[in-house]
C-alpha positions as CSV (number, residue, x, y, z in Angstrom):
1,X,0.0,0.0,0.0
2,X,1.4,3.4,-0.9
3,X,1.9,6.0,1.9
4,X,-0.6,8.4,0.3
5,X,-3.3,5.7,0.2
6,X,-3.0,4.9,3.9
7,X,-5.8,5.7,6.3
8,X,-4.9,8.5,8.8
9,X,-6.1,8.0,12.3
10,X,-6.2,10.8,14.9
11,X,-6.4,10.9,18.7
12,X,-6.3,13.9,21.0
13,X,-6.6,15.2,24.5
14,X,-6.4,18.4,26.4
15,X,-3.9,18.5,29.3
16,X,-4.2,21.0,32.2
17,X,-0.6,22.0,32.0
18,X,1.5,24.6,30.1
19,X,3.0,23.5,26.8
20,X,6.6,23.6,28.1
21,X,5.7,21.0,30.8
22,X,3.8,18.8,28.3
23,X,6.7,19.0,25.8
24,X,9.3,18.1,28.4
25,X,7.4,15.1,29.6
26,X,6.7,13.9,26.0
27,X,10.4,13.8,25.0
28,X,12.3,12.8,28.2
29,X,13.1,9.0,28.3
30,X,12.7,8.7,32.1
31,X,9.1,10.1,31.7
32,X,8.3,8.1,28.6
33,X,8.9,4.7,30.4
34,X,6.2,5.7,32.9
35,X,3.4,6.9,30.7
36,X,3.9,5.0,27.4
37,X,1.5,2.1,28.0
38,X,-1.9,1.3,26.5
39,X,-3.0,-1.1,29.3
40,X,-2.0,-2.1,32.9
41,X,-0.7,-5.4,31.7
42,X,2.0,-3.8,29.5
43,X,5.0,-1.6,30.3
44,X,7.9,0.3,28.6
45,X,11.0,-1.0,30.4
46,X,13.3,1.0,28.1
47,X,13.3,4.3,26.1
48,X,16.0,6.1,24.3
49,X,15.4,9.4,22.5
50,X,17.9,11.3,20.3
51,X,15.6,14.3,20.0
52,X,16.9,16.3,17.1
53,X,16.4,16.4,13.3
54,X,17.2,13.0,11.9
55,X,17.6,11.7,15.4
56,X,16.1,8.3,16.3
57,X,14.0,7.0,19.2
58,X,13.4,3.5,20.4
59,X,10.8,2.4,23.0
60,X,10.7,-1.2,24.2
61,X,7.1,-2.2,24.8
62,X,6.4,-5.5,26.5
63,X,3.6,-7.5,28.2
64,X,4.4,-7.6,31.9
65,X,4.1,-11.4,31.8
66,X,6.7,-11.7,29.1
67,X,4.4,-13.2,26.5
68,X,4.9,-10.4,23.9
69,X,6.9,-7.4,23.1
70,X,8.2,-5.1,20.4
71,X,10.4,-2.1,19.8
72,X,8.7,1.1,18.6
73,X,11.3,2.9,16.5
74,X,11.3,6.0,14.5
75,X,13.3,8.8,13.0
76,X,12.5,12.5,13.5
77,X,11.8,14.5,10.3
78,X,10.5,17.8,11.6
79,X,10.7,19.5,15.0
80,X,9.0,22.8,15.9
81,X,9.7,23.4,19.6
82,X,6.4,23.4,21.6
83,X,4.4,23.1,18.4
84,X,5.0,20.0,16.3
85,X,6.9,16.7,16.0
86,X,6.9,14.7,12.8
87,X,8.6,11.3,12.5
88,X,8.6,8.2,10.4
89,X,8.3,4.8,12.1
90,X,10.7,2.0,11.1
91,X,7.9,0.4,9.0
92,X,7.6,3.6,7.0
93,X,4.4,5.1,8.5
94,X,4.3,8.9,9.1
95,X,3.2,10.4,12.5
96,X,2.6,14.0,13.3
97,X,2.0,15.3,16.8
98,X,0.6,18.8,17.2
99,X,0.8,20.8,20.5
100,X,-1.6,23.7,20.8
101,X,-1.3,26.0,23.9
102,X,-4.1,28.2,25.3
103,X,-4.9,29.4,28.8
104,X,-2.5,27.1,30.7
105,X,-3.8,24.1,28.8
106,X,-2.2,22.1,26.0
107,X,-4.1,20.2,23.3
108,X,-2.1,17.3,22.0
109,X,-3.3,15.8,18.7
110,X,-1.6,12.8,17.1
111,X,-2.2,12.0,13.4
112,X,-0.7,8.7,12.2
113,X,-0.9,6.4,9.3
114,X,-2.6,3.1,10.0
115,X,-0.8,-0.1,9.8
116,X,-2.4,-3.1,8.1
117,X,-2.1,-5.8,10.9
118,X,-4.7,-4.4,13.3
119,X,-8.1,-2.9,12.8
120,X,-8.5,0.9,12.6
121,X,-10.5,0.9,15.8
122,X,-8.0,-1.2,17.7
123,X,-5.2,1.2,16.6
124,X,-7.2,4.3,17.6
125,X,-8.1,2.8,21.0
126,X,-4.5,1.8,21.7
127,X,-3.0,5.2,20.8
128,X,-5.8,7.0,22.6
129,X,-5.1,4.9,25.7
130,X,-1.4,5.8,25.6
131,X,-2.3,9.5,25.2
132,X,-4.8,9.3,28.1
133,X,-2.0,7.8,30.3
134,X,0.2,10.7,29.2
135,X,-2.4,13.3,30.2
136,X,-2.9,11.6,33.6
137,X,0.8,11.3,34.2
138,X,1.5,15.0,33.5
139,X,-1.5,16.3,35.5
140,X,-0.6,14.1,38.5
141,X,3.0,15.2,38.4
142,X,1.9,18.8,38.4
143,X,-0.4,18.2,41.4
144,X,2.5,16.6,43.3
145,X,4.9,19.4,42.5
146,X,2.3,22.0,43.5
147,X,1.5,20.2,46.8
148,X,5.2,19.9,47.7
149,X,5.6,23.6,47.4
150,X,3.1,24.1,50.2
151,X,4.7,21.8,52.7
152,X,6.3,23.4,55.6
């Protein structure tokens, strides 16, 4: 299937945090290993991220029981700080992430080319679950930071 014939899937969320905070948590490996899961029975034990033009990333995603796992790998093609990340996965699919900031909130929208192994709905649900975990992770971290400032 040609790239221009691929189905584009989108997922999005609004995070109650400034774009700088959202961005940092999106690209930092020690944060990625915490939020990059679609369900509680999976985890990301390893993440590396060479965050620059033509840089590569690799996230190891595994079932906690060891029954399955894969590397999610890509190469960055376009980076607009606090606005957009575009990359190509190792199987040739294009992904664009758009960050839109307004009133101390950040909308994150991911647009990605569907693969042919899983249904469109399953792919949408999986990517949305990961994005929802990211939102929860960022908002909980901000709450913890805010609460620690008020401790005497």
